[in-house]
C-alpha positions in Angstrom: 155.2 114.9 86.0 154.4 113.8 89.6 151.5 116.3 89.7 150.0 114.9 86.5 150.3 111.3 87.8 148.7 112.3 91.1 145.9 114.2 89.4 145.3 111.3 87.0 145.0 108.9 90.0 142.6 111.3 91.7 140.4 111.5 88.6 140.4 107.8 88.1 139.4 107.1 91.8 136.7 109.8 91.6 135.3 108.4 88.3 135.2 104.9 89.8 133.4 106.0 92.9 130.6 107.5 90.7 130.7 111.0 92.3 131.5 112.7 89.0 128.4 111.2 87.5 126.1 111.9 90.4 122.8 113.2 89.2 123.0 111.4 85.8 120.1 109.2 84.8 121.1 105.5 85.2 119.7 102.0 84.8 120.4 98.3 84.7 120.2 95.7 82.0 119.2 92.5 83.8 120.3 89.3 82.0 120.8 85.6 82.3 122.7 83.0 80.3 121.2 79.7 79.2 123.0 77.4 76.9 124.4 79.4 74.0 122.0 82.3 74.4 121.8 85.3 76.7 118.3 86.6 77.6 117.5 90.1 78.8 114.6 90.9 81.0 112.8 93.8 79.3 109.7 95.8 80.1 107.2 97.5 77.8 107.8 101.2 78.4 104.7 102.3 76.5 102.3 101.5 79.4 100.9 104.7 80.9 103.0 106.8 78.6 102.1 109.3 75.9 105.4 108.4 74.2 105.3 105.0 72.6 108.8 104.2 73.7 108.8 100.4 73.3 110.7 97.5 75.0 113.8 98.3 77.0 115.6 97.6 80.3 115.2 99.6 83.4 116.3 103.1 84.6 115.5 106.8 84.8 116.3 110.1 86.4 118.3 110.6 89.5 116.9 111.9 92.8 118.9 114.6 94.5 122.2 113.3 96.0 122.0 109.8 94.4 125.0 108.1 92.9 124.4 106.4 89.5 124.3 103.0 91.2 121.7 104.2 93.7 119.6 105.7 90.8 119.9 102.5 88.8 118.9 100.3 91.7 115.9 102.5 92.8 114.6 102.8 89.3 114.9 99.1 88.6 113.1 98.3 91.8 110.3 100.7 90.8 110.1 99.4 87.2 110.0 95.8 88.3 107.1 96.5 90.6 109.3 96.0 93.7 110.3 92.5 92.6 114.1 93.2 92.6 114.9 95.1 95.8 117.3 98.1 95.6 119.4 96.7 98.4 119.9 93.4 96.4 120.8 95.4 93.3 123.2 97.8 95.0 125.0 94.7 96.3 125.2 93.3 92.8 126.5 96.6 91.4 129.6 96.7 93.7 132.7 96.7 91.6 130.8 96.9 88.3 132.0 99.3 85.7 129.1 100.9 83.9 128.7 102.0 80.3 128.4 105.8 80.1 126.8 106.8 76.8 124.8 109.8 75.7 124.2 111.1 79.2 123.1 107.7 80.6 124.9 105.4 83.0 124.1 101.7 82.3 125.0 98.8 84.5 124.7 95.1 83.7 123.6 92.6 86.3 123.3 88.8 85.8 120.3 87.3 87.6 118.6 83.9 88.0 115.6 83.1 86.0 112.2 84.3 87.3 109.1 84.0 85.2 108.3 87.4 83.6 104.7 87.1 84.6 105.7 86.8 88.3 107.2 90.3 88.0 104.1 91.7 86.4 101.9 90.1 89.1 104.0 91.4 92.0 101.6 93.3 94.1 103.7 93.9 97.2 103.4 97.7 96.7 99.9 98.1 95.3 99.5 101.6 96.8 102.5 103.1 94.9 101.3 104.0 91.4 104.9 104.5 90.2 105.4 100.7 90.4 102.9 100.3 87.6 104.7 102.6 85.1 106.2 99.6 83.2 104.9 96.3 82.0 104.3 93.7 80.8 107.6 91.9 81.0 109.4 89.4 78.8 112.7 87.6 78.4 114.1 88.5 75.0 117.1 86.7 73.5 120.1 88.8 72.8 120.2 87.3 69.3 116.9 89.1 68.5 118.3 92.4 69.8 121.7 91.9 68.1 120.2 91.8 64.6 119.4 95.5 65.0 122.9 96.5 66.2 124.6 96.1 62.8 124.0 99.7 61.8 123.6 103.1 63.5 120.4 103.2 65.6 118.1 106.0 64.4 115.8 107.8 66.7 112.7 107.7 64.5 113.1 104.3 63.0 111.1 101.3 64.3 113.1 98.3 65.4 110.6 95.4 65.8 110.8 92.6 68.5 110.1 89.1 67.2 106.4 88.7 68.2 107.1 85.2 69.4 108.9 86.6 72.4 106.2 89.0 73.5 103.2 88.5 75.8 99.7 88.9 74.3 99.0 91.9 76.5 101.9 94.1 75.3 101.3 97.7 74.3 104.1 97.9 71.8 106.0 95.5 69.5 109.3 97.4 69.0 112.4 98.2 71.0 112.9 101.7 72.4 115.5 103.2 70.1 117.3 105.1 73.0 117.9 101.9 74.8 119.0 100.1 71.6 121.6 102.9 71.2 123.0 102.3 74.6 123.2 98.5 74.0 124.9 99.2 70.6 127.4 101.5 72.4 128.1 98.7 74.9 128.6 96.2 72.1 130.9 98.5 70.1 133.0 99.2 73.2 133.3 95.6 74.3 131.2 96.2 77.5 128.6 93.5 77.1 129.6 91.1 79.9 128.2 88.0 78.2 130.5 88.6 75.2 133.6 89.1 77.2 136.1 86.3 77.3 
């Protein structure tokens, strides 16, 4: 019995440290609360992509030796054109329990409001083309996302964003279904921080 307890504690500590999930793709859902609504900062993932993915949060594949938190912070820095620095994000991820769903590690980070256009216009790292793989950006209310979360999210179905929330220079007008699946999983498992009491 003692061996089982010790083994369970070891597994729990290892899982919490992120080492078991090293190498997994990871990302961050950036959000803010205002009044009775929560807004998520999303990017159009169809820019410079043959795949018309749609609107989603930030994240991607791990570099060798990265923990999920490091991957999520680096990818979010890249996909916000350097606006949110990975050091800032790593600090905000300390002690956060991510959602692990369908081979993806998703963290949630509450931030202060910044105009979406400011992120799109961030030119600090003009020389790095990878910083232009996403955009434009928009604050989308969770209520618009939530209306799609009542049923199972299907890969080939289109889930439209209310056009009133999108900038005129967007490349797509729908959510990326893979991202919606992660958000639905977070909702179903009680992992959305703005819905916790």
